[in-house]
N, C-alpha and C positions, 0 to 999 in steps of 0.2 A: 504494500500500500504506500502511495507516494503523498506524504503530507508533512508539514512542519511539526516538529515536536513542540507541544504546548505545555506551558507550566501547569502544575497541579493536576496533570492528567495521568491516568493509569493505562499502560499498554501491555497486552497479553499476546504471546505467541506471534509477535510481529517481526517482519524481516525488513531491516533498513539497509539498503545496498547503494554504494557509491554516492553517499550523501556528504555534503560539505558543511561542517558545523564549526569551522575555526572561529575563535574569539566569541563564541556564543555562550550564553549563560542559561542553564536549565534549573528551574526552581521547583522543588517538591514533586518531581516526576517519579513515577514508579514503573519499573519494567520487569515483567515476569516471563520467563521462557522466551526471551527475545534474542534475535541474532543481528549483529552489526557486521556487515561485510564490505570491506574496502571503503570504510567511512573515515573522514578526518575530523577529529576533535582537538586538533592542535590549539593549545592555549585557551581551551574552553573551560567552563566552570560548571561543575555539578554541585549545586547548592541544595543540601538536604534531600537528595534523591535516593532512590532505593533500587538496587539491581539484584534480582534473585534468579539463579539458574540461567544466566545469559552468556552468550558467546560473542567474542570480538575476533574477527578473522581478517587479517591483512589490513588492520586499521592503524591510523596514526593518532596517538593520544599524548604526544609530547607536550610537556609543560602543563598538563591537565591539573586543575585545582579541584579538590574533592570536598571541601567545606561541609563536613558533617554528614556526608553521604554514606549509605550502608551497602555492603557487598556480601553476598552469600552464594557460594557455588558458582563463581565466575571463572570463565576460561578465556585466556588470551592466546592466540596462535598466530605466528608469523606477523607480529605487530610491533610497532615502535612506541615505547612508553617511557621516553627519556625525560629525566628531570622532574619526576613526580614525588611529592611528599605524601607518602601513604599514611603518615601520622595525622593528617588532616581529616581522614575519614572517621566515621563513627563505628567502632568495632564492638560496641556493647552487644552482647548476645551472638557475636560472630562465631563463637566456638560451637554453636548449635548446628551450624552448617559447615561446609568445607571452605577452607581459605582459598584465595585466588590461586590459579595455576597458570604458569607461563610456559609455552612451548615454542622454541625457536623465536624468541622475542628479544628485543633490546630494551632493557630496563636500566641502562646506565645512568649515573648521576642522580639516582633516586635515594630515598631514605625510608627505612623500616625501623628507625631508632625506637627501641623499647617496646615494640609491639609483640603481642602474644599471638603468633601465627603458626601453631603446630600443624605439621603435615603440609606446610607450604610447598608448592612445586615450582621450581625454576629449572627447566630441563633444556639442554642444548641451546642455551641462550647467552647473551652478552649482559653481564652484570658488573660493568666497570665503574669504579668510583661510587659504589653503593654503600650506604651506612647501615650495617646490621648490628651495631653495638647495643648491648642490653636487651636484645630481642630473644624471645623464647621460640626456638625453631626445632623443637623435638620432632624427630621422624620426618623432617623435611627432605625433599628429593631435589638435589642440586646436580644431578648427573649430567656430565658433559658441558657444564657452564664455565665461562671465562670470568674470573673474579679479579682481574687486574686492578690494583690500587683500592680494592674495597676494604672496608673497616670491620673488623671483628674484635670485640672486647666485652668481656662479661656476657658473651653470647652463649645461650644454651643450645648445643647441637647434639644432644644425646640421641643416638640411633639415627642420626641424619645420614643421608647417602651423598657423599662427595666423590664417588667413584667416577673416574674420567673427567672430573672437574680439574681446572688448571688455573695457574697464576694466582692462587690464593696465598695470603700471608696470615696464618692463624697461629698464635702463640698458645701452646698447650696449657701452660700454667695460668693463663688469663681467660680461658674459655672452658666450658664444660663439654668434654668430648667422649663421655662414657658411651661406648658402643657405636661410635661414629665410624662410618665406612669410608676408607680412602683407598686409592690405588696407586701403584708405582708406575713411573718414577716420581710423579708429582708429590707423593707423600713424603719424600725426602726433605721437602721444604719445612716440615714440622721440626726437623732436627736443627735447623739453622739458628733457631732462637735459644737453643740449649747451650749451656757452657760446657761443651764437650769437644773433643778432638776426634775427627773421623780419620782413620788410617786405612788406606787401600790394602787389600791382601796381596 
């Protein structure tokens, strides 16, 4: 259906394809089981909106502002979501559903500082210069993701999967890594922060 998204409206099972919403502001909109395909929300504002079981495919959400919006069971795929402050969203009750999942996305220069997003998925993605400090990310799946210059400190990564992830700098003594899954040779970086001497055999 081809129409403009209106404030304070509820949308169910709608498909929005190839729409341009740059610099737009959406106020108190609700989306249930909706799909956004090849849409641009660059520098848009979601103000007190709600998204439940929605998919964003090949979308541009760079510099999106979340202003108290709620997200549950949201999937992003092949999308650009650069420079987003996820702490602006309203995560109250979010644990009742699934946290966001990102597949082959670019979420660089974003922040998840202090958020409780257990079972978060960021797979085969770019997560460069992302702030994960003080976040609870138990059982998260970060398989195959590039974490160049991203920040981890007091981050709970228990039973998280970082297999095939790369370019991460995680200090074991400053993060909770119980049961965390790593793969070689990338896991060797965990030793660099320790006061030890490695000798080749």
